[in-house]
C-alpha positions, 0 to 999 in steps of 0.5 A: 783457415783464414789464409785458405779462405783468403786465397780461395775467394781472392783468386776466385774473384780474379778468375771471374774477371777473366771470364768477364771478357767472354761475357762482354763480347758475347753480350755486345757490351764493348761500346761501354769501354769508350765512356771511361776514356772520355771521362778520364780525358776530361778529368785529366785536362781539368786537373792539369789546368787546376794544378797549373793555376794552383802552382801559379797562385802559390808561386806569387808568395814563393817567388819573392824568396827565389826571384830571378837575378840578372847575371853579373861580370863575375863568374863566381857570382854567376854560379850562385846566381844561376843556382838561386834562379833555379830555385824558382823553377825547382819550386814550381816543379815540386809544386806541380809534382805535388798536385799530380800526386794528389790527383793520382790519389783521387783519380780513381775515385773521381772516375768512379764517381763520374762513371756512376751513371754509366756503371748503373746502366751497364749493371742494369744490362748485365743484371738483365742478362743474368736474371732476365729481369729488365729494368725500365729506364727512368730518370728518377731511379737513375739519379738515385743510383748515381747519387748512391754511387757518388756517396759510396765513392766518397765514403770509400775515399775517406775510409781508405785515406784514414786507414792509409794514414794509420798504416803509414803512421804504424810503419814509421813508428815500427821503423824507429822502434825496430830499425833492424826489421825495416827491410820487412816493414816497408815492403809489408806496408806497401802490400797492406796499402795496396790491399787496403785500396783494392778492397774499397775499389772492389767494394764500389764495383760489388755494390753495383749488384747489391743496388740491383737487389735493393740493398741499402748502403748499410746492408751492402757494407755488411755483405761486402765485409762478409765477402771482403776477400773477393772484394780485394781480389777484384779490386787488386785487378782494378788497381793494377789495370789503372796503372796502365796509361790511357786504356787502363781506366777503361778496362778496369771500370768496365771489366771489374764492374761486369766481373763483380756482377757475375761473382755476386750473382753466383753468390746469390744463386748458391744461397751465400748472400745474407738470408734477407736478400730477395 
């Protein structure tokens, strides 16, 4: 049954995530946790500067309509002047929040794209432990892996946003046509959006193993779709961890990459990957 298959593979992937901690400690991979923290700090600093510059630029056009007015001697007039003056700060605050919201939606994918070199090196090390096959360092293959990781991140971002827009549009339509079911529609929409995002984050980490198996992007898409419930399980952990300030980004990218490598290797060993995998 589809529901039974979903539960089995979804929770199996989560179980493997817990096992990844032991694997990381046993094989001395703890130092990899520092890289996503540094990358996230750089991205966040750059984002704050960029958002502030964008707000200042936008306020040049908005400020004439909410410009500051000096107080007068009339109390009643002063009340309206203060309210009017608050419009400038309110507009700046709303624009800043909008910038933060956009960044929060892009943050995970920006980290994944920036982490591509580190994830490639980490997956090389994990693959070596699992198979005994050592991948010699070479700049050319590393750059290929980095480009592939960035390409996958861009592809997943576009797909997630497109599907999210569809789910939101469907939710709004159903809320208008079936308002008496809104208390079911809204929570269900939130759950669907979460699982939708989780799938694509799981996709990114599972692809690390497939890249080591020399799979092309199209081949990886086919294989991960076949194991989509596991991708959702691993990606759910990824998404939940990202909600934890500061340490979440580090724990998510490293542990979920390792757990995906472990899960996919088990599939390979059990013969449950595509028949043409080598």
